[in-house]
C-alpha positions as CSV (number, residue, x, y, z in Angstrom):
1,X,0.0,-0.2,-0.1
2,X,3.0,2.2,0.6
3,X,4.5,2.2,-2.8
4,X,0.8,2.8,-4.4
5,X,0.3,5.7,-2.1
6,X,3.7,7.1,-2.5
7,X,3.1,7.3,-6.2
8,X,0.6,10.1,-5.9
9,X,3.8,12.2,-4.8
10,X,6.3,10.8,-7.3
11,X,7.3,13.0,-9.9
12,X,8.8,11.4,-12.9
13,X,11.0,14.4,-14.1
14,X,13.6,14.2,-11.2
15,X,12.4,10.8,-9.6
16,X,11.7,12.0,-6.8
17,X,8.5,12.2,-4.1
18,X,7.2,15.4,-2.6
19,X,7.2,15.3,1.0
20,X,4.3,17.5,2.2
21,X,5.1,20.6,-0.3
22,X,7.1,20.8,-3.7
23,X,9.9,22.4,-1.7
24,X,10.8,19.2,0.3
25,X,12.0,16.3,-2.1
26,X,13.2,12.6,-1.4
27,X,15.3,11.8,-4.3
28,X,16.8,8.5,-5.4
29,X,20.4,9.8,-4.1
30,X,18.7,10.2,-0.7
31,X,17.7,6.5,-0.7
32,X,21.3,5.3,-1.8
33,X,22.7,7.6,0.8
34,X,20.5,6.0,3.5
35,X,22.5,2.6,2.5
36,X,20.0,1.0,-0.1
37,X,21.2,-0.5,-3.1
38,X,20.4,0.9,-6.7
39,X,19.7,-3.0,-7.6
40,X,16.9,-2.8,-4.8
41,X,15.6,0.6,-6.1
42,X,15.6,-0.2,-9.8
43,X,12.6,-2.4,-9.6
44,X,10.6,0.2,-7.2
45,X,11.3,3.0,-9.4
46,X,10.2,1.1,-12.5
47,X,7.0,0.4,-10.9
48,X,6.6,3.9,-9.8
49,X,7.2,5.3,-13.3
50,X,4.6,2.6,-14.9
51,X,2.1,3.3,-12.4
52,X,2.3,7.1,-12.8
53,X,2.1,6.8,-16.7
54,X,-1.6,5.4,-16.2
55,X,-2.6,9.3,-15.0
56,X,-4.7,7.6,-12.4
57,X,-7.3,10.2,-10.4
58,X,-7.0,10.2,-6.8
59,X,-10.3,8.1,-6.5
60,X,-8.7,5.5,-8.5
61,X,-5.7,5.6,-6.5
62,X,-7.8,4.9,-3.4
63,X,-9.8,2.2,-4.8
64,X,-7.0,0.4,-6.1
65,X,-5.0,0.8,-2.4
66,X,-8.3,-0.4,-1.0
67,X,-8.6,-3.6,-3.5
68,X,-5.0,-4.4,-2.3
69,X,-5.9,-4.4,1.3
70,X,-9.0,-6.0,1.0
71,X,-7.9,-9.3,-0.2
72,X,-9.1,-12.8,0.7
73,X,-5.5,-14.6,0.7
74,X,-3.9,-12.5,3.1
75,X,-2.8,-14.1,6.3
76,X,-5.4,-14.2,9.3
77,X,-8.4,-13.8,7.0
78,X,-11.2,-15.6,8.9
79,X,-14.0,-15.3,6.2
80,X,-12.4,-15.4,2.9
81,X,-15.5,-15.3,1.0
82,X,-17.0,-12.6,2.5
83,X,-13.4,-10.4,2.2
84,X,-13.6,-11.9,-1.6
85,X,-17.3,-10.0,-1.9
86,X,-16.1,-6.9,-0.6
87,X,-13.0,-7.0,-3.1
88,X,-15.5,-7.6,-5.9
89,X,-17.5,-4.8,-5.0
90,X,-14.4,-2.7,-5.0
91,X,-13.4,-4.0,-8.3
92,X,-16.8,-3.1,-9.7
93,X,-16.9,0.6,-8.3
94,X,-13.3,1.0,-10.0
95,X,-14.3,-0.4,-13.1
96,X,-17.4,2.2,-13.3
97,X,-15.5,4.8,-12.2
98,X,-13.1,4.2,-15.1
99,X,-15.8,4.0,-17.3
100,X,-17.7,7.4,-16.1
101,X,-14.3,9.5,-16.1
102,X,-12.0,8.2,-19.0
103,X,-13.4,8.7,-22.5
104,X,-12.7,5.7,-24.7
105,X,-10.2,4.5,-26.2
106,X,-8.3,5.2,-23.2
107,X,-10.7,3.4,-20.9
108,X,-10.6,0.1,-22.8
109,X,-7.6,-1.3,-21.1
110,X,-7.0,1.0,-18.1
111,X,-8.7,-1.4,-15.5
112,X,-6.6,-4.3,-16.7
113,X,-3.2,-2.2,-16.3
114,X,-4.2,-1.2,-13.0
115,X,-4.8,-4.8,-11.9
116,X,-1.5,-5.8,-13.6
117,X,0.3,-3.2,-11.5
118,X,-1.3,-5.0,-8.5
119,X,0.1,-8.2,-9.6
120,X,3.4,-6.3,-10.2
121,X,3.7,-5.1,-6.7
122,X,3.1,-8.6,-5.1
123,X,5.9,-9.7,-7.2
124,X,8.1,-7.0,-5.9
125,X,7.3,-7.8,-2.5
126,X,8.3,-11.8,-2.8
127,X,11.7,-10.5,-4.5
């Protein structure tokens, strides 16, 4: 969820994240100074760029985060069927929002691209 949320403040022009205001930025160089290797950071930046290129509205970011959080295969879930039903409602809401707010042809593959980003995120978490 942090990766999804941080995308709203990610700036592709200088590969940084704004922290509260445009005057305060967290750059890739700051991440490496903190001791993280570029090999670790590169897939994360690639994810941020790909998600940013989708030009999501704030509402789409929020729904995508909710779909990520409300996942029936998370550890400790006691009623997977209920959680899956809630996730389905969130997915349907996102699809409806996309159809209403994005004119064709842009809306045609947007939902699929967003869900692919969730799959990409899971892959990053497993690495």
